[in-house]
N, C-alpha and C positions, 0 to 999 in steps of 0.2 A: 349544740344543735346537731352536729355531725353524729354524735353518739346516739341521739334520739332517732336520727334517720337510719343509722345502721340497725338499731333495735327493731324498727318498723320493718325494714327489709328482711331482717333475719326471721322475724315473726311470720311474715308472709311465706317465706321459704319453708319454714318448719310446718306451717299449716298445710301448705301445698304438698309437702313430702308425706305428712301423715295421711292426708286425703288419698294420695297416690297409693300408699301401702294398703289402706283400708279398702279402696276401690278394687285393687288388684286381688285382694284376699276375698272380697265378697262377690266378685264377678261370677255370674252363672253362665259360663261359656258352654255352648253346645258341644257335646262329645264329638270328636272327629269321626268322619265317616269310616265305618269298619267294612273292609272288603275281604277279610280272611279271619279265621278264628284266632283267639288269644289264649295262651296257656301260661298260667302262673305256677312257678316252682318254689315251694316254700323252703324254709331253712331248717336248721338243726332243731330238733324237738318241736317241729311245726305240726306234727300229727300225734294223736294219742295212741299209746300202745296198750293193748288189752291183754290180760292174762290168757284169755281164750276168745278171740274176736268172733268165733262162730256161735258163742253163747251170749244172747242178748242181755243176760244178767251178769255177765263177767265183770270182775273188778278191773280197775285200771292198773297196769303194771307201771306206767309212767304217764303223768306224775303220780307218785305214791299217794294213797288216800290219806287225808288229814288224820283219821283215827289211827292209822298204822304208824304215822310219824309220831303222834302223841304217845302211843304205846311204847315205841322204841325209846323215846326220851325218858319216860317214867321208869322203864326197865333199866336204864343206864344210870339213873340218879344214885342208887345205893353204891355203885362202883365209883362214881364221882365223889361221893361223900367219903368213902374209904380212902380214896386217893389223897384227899385233903389232910387226912390224918397220918397215913402211912408213907405217903410219897413214893409208893411202889408203882411206878409207871408201867412196868412190864405186866404186872398183874392186872392193872386197869385195862391195858390193851387186850389181854387174854379174855377178859370178861365182856368188854364193850364191842370189840370188832366183830364177833359172831352175830351180835344183834344188828349191827350195820349190814353185814353180809346177808342176813335173813331179810331185812327190809328191801334190799335191792335185788334179791335172787331172781325174781321173775323178769327183770329187765336185762339181765346179763346175757351175753352170747356164750356159746360153747367155747372151749379153749381153742377150737379150730376156726373161730370167727364166723360160725354159722348160727342160725336160730336153733336152739337145742330143745325147745318145747313148742307149745301151741301159740305162744305169744305173737302178737302182730297188730297190724292196723285194721280198721274197718273201712273199706272203700271199694266201690265197684264203678266201672265205666258208666257214664250217663248213657241212656238209651240213644241209639244211633239216630232215631227219628227226631230227637230233641236238639241235634247239633246242626248248625248251619254256619254260614260265613260270618255271621255277626256274634257268634257264641263267645262267651267269656268263661273259660274253664280252669280248673285247678288240677294239677298233677299231685297226687298224694302218695307217699312212699314211707317205708320203714327206714328211718334215718340212722339206724344202728349199723346196717350192713355196708358192704363195700360200695363205694360210688360207681365202680365198674358194673356191678350187678344192677344198681338203680338206673344207670344210664341205659342199659338194655331194656328195662321196663319203660323208661321214658320214650325210647325209640318206638316200642310197640304202641304206646298210647298215641304218639304223634301220627303214626300210620293209621290208627283207628279214626282219629279226628279228621284227617285228610280225606279218608274214604267216605266217612259219614257226611262231611260237609260239602264234598265235591271241590274243595279248594286245592290249589297247588302248593301253597305254603301256609305257615302259621306265623304269628308273632309271639315272642316269648319274653317273659320277665322273670328273673331269678333274684331271690332275696337271701342274704346271709350264706349259709352252707349250700343253698340252692345253686349258687354260682359255681361251686365245685362240681355239682351234678351236671350243670349245663355245659361246662367246659369239657368234662369227661365225655359227655355225649358227642360234642363237636369233634373231639379227637378221634373217637371210635367210629362215628357214623356220618361224619361230614357236615356240611353247612347248607346243603341244597334245600332242605325242608323248612328252613326258618328264614323269613325275609328281614325281620328286625329283632335285635336282641338288646334287652336292657339288663345291665348288671347293677342291682340296687343294693348298695352296702354289702358287698359279698366278700367271702373268705377264700377266694381263689388262691391267693398267695399266703393264706394262713393268718395266724394271730401270734404275736410274740409271747403272750402269757401261756398259750398252749405249749409252745416249745419249752418255755421255762418249767412248766409243771412236769413235762415229760423228761426233763433232765434233772429233776430234783431241786430246782432253784425256787424254793417256796419260802416266803417270809410274810408274816402278818404285821402290818404297820397301822397305827391308829389314824394317821392322817389319810392314808389310802382307803381304809375301811369307812371312815367318815364320809369322804367324797363319794364313794361308791353307794353308800346308803342314801345319801341325798339325791344322787342321780336316779336311783331306783324308784323314788317317789315323785319324780318329775310329772307334772300335769295332774297330780292327784288333788282332790279337794282339800286334803290336810297337809299339802306340801309345806306351807310356811311353818305350821306348828311342828311338823316332823323335822324340818331343817333346824329349827331352834332346838329341838330335843337332841338331835345328833350332835350339833355344835356344843351343846351343854355337856353331853357325855364326854366329848373330846376334851373340852376345857377343864373339866373336873378329873381328867385322867382315868375315868372309868373304862373308856374304850381302850386306852393304852394298857391298863392292867389286864383286860381281857386278851389283848393281842400278846402281851408278854406271857400269859399263862399258856396260850396255844403254842407259841414258839417254844416254850420250855418243854411242853409235852412232846412236841415233835422231836426235839433234841434228845430227850431222855428215852423215848420209845425207839427212835431211830427209823430212818426211811426204809431200812431193810425189813422192818416189821410192819410199818404203815403201808408200804408199797403193795405187798401181796393182798392186802385187804381192799385197797382202792383201785389198783390197776385192773383186776378182773372186770370191774364195771367200766370205767372210763377207757382204760387201755385195751379193752376187748372190743370196743366199738371202732370199726374201721373208719367211720366218719371222722372221728377225732384225729386219727393218725393222718388223714389227708389234710387236716388243718394245721399241722405242725409246719412252720416255715421251712422253706427249702434248705436254708443254711444250718438248720438244727435237726434235720431229719435223721442223719446218720448218728449223731450224738444221742438223740432220743431213743433210737433203736438199741444202741449199745447199752444205754443206762437201764432201760426196762428189762431187756433180756439177759444182760450180763451182770447186772447188779441186783435189781429188785427180785428177779426170778433165778438168781444164781443157784440157790439150793432147793428150788422147787422142782420135783420130779415130773410134774404135769407135762404131757406132750402138747406143745403149742406150735408144732411145725406147720399146721394148717393156717393158723393165724399169721405166722411169719410169711408164708407164701403169699397170702392176700395183701399184706403190707408191701412186700417186695414187688408184687404185680403192679400196684399203683405207682410205686417209686420208679419202676422201669418203663411202664407203658404211658403214664400220664404226667408225672411230676416234671420230667426234663423238657416237656413239650408244651407247657402251659402258655408261655409267651408266644411261641410259634403258632399255637392253635388260635389264640386271640387275634393275632395278626392275620391269620387266614380268614377268620370270621369277618374282620374289617374289610378285607379285600372282596369277599363274596356277598356281603350283606350290609345292612345298616346297624352300626354298633354304638351303644350309648352306655356311659358309666356314671353312676351317681354315688357320691361319697358323702357321709354325714360327719359332722365334727362339733366340737364345743364342749367336750367332756374328757375327764380322765379315763384311763382304761381299767381293766379288772384289778382288784385290790391285792391279790395274794402273791404277787411277784413284783420285782423292782421295775418291771415294764409298765406299772400302773401310771407312770408319768406321761406315757405316750398320748399324743392327741388321738381322740377316739370318739366313737358314738356310744360309749360305755361297754361295747363288746368287740367290735372290729377296729383295729388300728387304721386310722385314716390313710396312712401311707400305703397300706395294702389294699384297702377298699377302692382307692383311686388309681391303682395300678402304677404306683411309683412316685407320688408327690413327695417333696421334701417337707417335713413337718418339724417345727420346734416342739419341745416338750409343752404339754398343755399349760397355758397361762404365760408362756414365754414368747418372745419374738424371734424371728429368724436372725441369724448372725449375718454379717455382711457377706461372708463366704457362701452361706446357704442361699442367699438371694442373688448372688452374683450372676449377671448376664440375663436375668429375667426382666422382661418389660413389666411396667406397672400393672397391667391387666391380669398378669399371672400371679400376682401376690394378693393374698386374701386381705380384706379390709382391716382385720385385726393384726396383720403382718405376722401371721403364724404359719402360713402355708405357701409353698412355691409350687404352683400347678404346672409350670413349664417342664418339670421333670416327669410328668405323667406319660404313660405309654401312648395315650391318645388325648393330648391336652385340649384339642378343640372340640372333643366329644365327651368331655368330663365336666360334670356339674358338682358343686359342693353346697350342702345345705347345713347351715349353722343352727345349733339349738334343737336338732331333731335326734332323739335317742334311737337306738338300734331297732327297738320293737314298736316304736310309735308309728301310727299311720293316720292318714286323713284323706278325705275325698279330694282335696286339692293336690295331694301327692299323686293320687290315682290319675287325676286329670292331667298332671304333668307327664307322667310316664306314658299314658295313652296318646297324648299329643306327639310325643317322640316316636312311638311305635308306628303310628299311622300317618306320619308325615310322608309326603311323596319324595323319596330320595333320602340321602344322608343329611340330617340336620346338624348344626354346630351350635356352639354357645352364642353365635352371632345371629342365628336364624330367628329367634323369637324375642321380641322386646321385653316380654314379661318373664322370660326365663334366661337371664344372663348367667354367666359362670358362677357367680357368687350369690347364693340365695339365703334367705333367713326364714326360719320357721316361726310362726306366730302361735304361741301356745293357746291364746284365748279362743281363736276360731279355727285353728288348724291350717291357716293359709300359709302360703310361701310367696315371698316377693324378693325383689332385689335387696341385697344386704347393703344398707346405707351407713354402716357404722363409721366408716372413714369420713363420709360427708358430715355426719353429726359432730365428730371430733374436730374437724376443721372449722365447722361453724362455731362451736363453743370457743375455739381458740381466738376467732375473730371477735367474739362478743366479750370474752373475759381475759 
């Protein structure tokens, strides 16, 4: 009789909880009253780069056109076939790398870190008469160049918006690399023009895999690649089929054979040969340099310029100066700048988690949103490797509310623990109206809100793939309930 009673009670609780989640997800709350303009700052690769933006028929420089990628692949096939027969990796590199260089030539910056051709974005300020205190605007920029240069452009745009709207301040949300831009702006131009700031899964403190790549710590693993591929198709209509396909390729060791081949190629060719082909693209973008974690910045600089470019006569003094400018003016002051924002304005931090990191380095095991390490996006949370639980030492001293429902994250270590939210199951690039509703609620709240302010937005949130809703993460409740029942 008691077992039946427990089952009935449990069923009622489960139904109530499901109803609660569905209701919170499906609610159509009215948007908070807007009394000043809102500006969104996109992230890395968040704008298209054209070969010649002044030409309406111009091709894209980034992302490369599908036909150009296909052409490059087909042109490389004979060399790949020859490699299988001769095992001459050096000759393979000599044939293929120029094809790769040609594919990406229009997106590279000059050796001094400036735009060396006509390439760039297409964007112009919205007409002044179209801007008022209720406007929702986006700041668009060339994500290749120095964040210091972009911050100056952001400052000009904010001034334009304030003058056009008649407002004294704006609210701002930054996503991904946009957080680097927003923090650089705050360091150089102050905090007075922005009332509320949202850092939404940002790379202010970098990404471990970027530091690994820039220090030559590259390795392809079949388990890492499989998990990355599965995460990349999250929310797609074919997700279940593709997950099955990727798992099958892993179990049959096809993925492993591919990774072994790539690792062998890198070993045989040598990073001293691979580097000069890849670094002019990625290493020439000042944005990527700013996303190298602080503790790896010096090693990355030494590796690229003293090893990869050791025998390269190209003058890169201008690029070095721009890297050093960020390292001297911005990098040492990030924490100080964020604390200053918190003193002068309303500051909010949103981190996402529930996935492995990028696949090509050993840091792939980091808790992540597939791109940004959760420890960095949250400004300091202690995270167990993805899929693991915190050790007793990692959780020591933290009250229960600071530990994630899956016991993976300790939020007490965050720079602003009471102003930091975590969303489980939301990948880095995913978006929804409900996420927008959440960030706008924070930005237009009267005063500084905390994780205790809104009942529907506690510290630990869960993303619902089906309808894009976010609600309280009840995983621990469910586990405890199942333990009672079974």
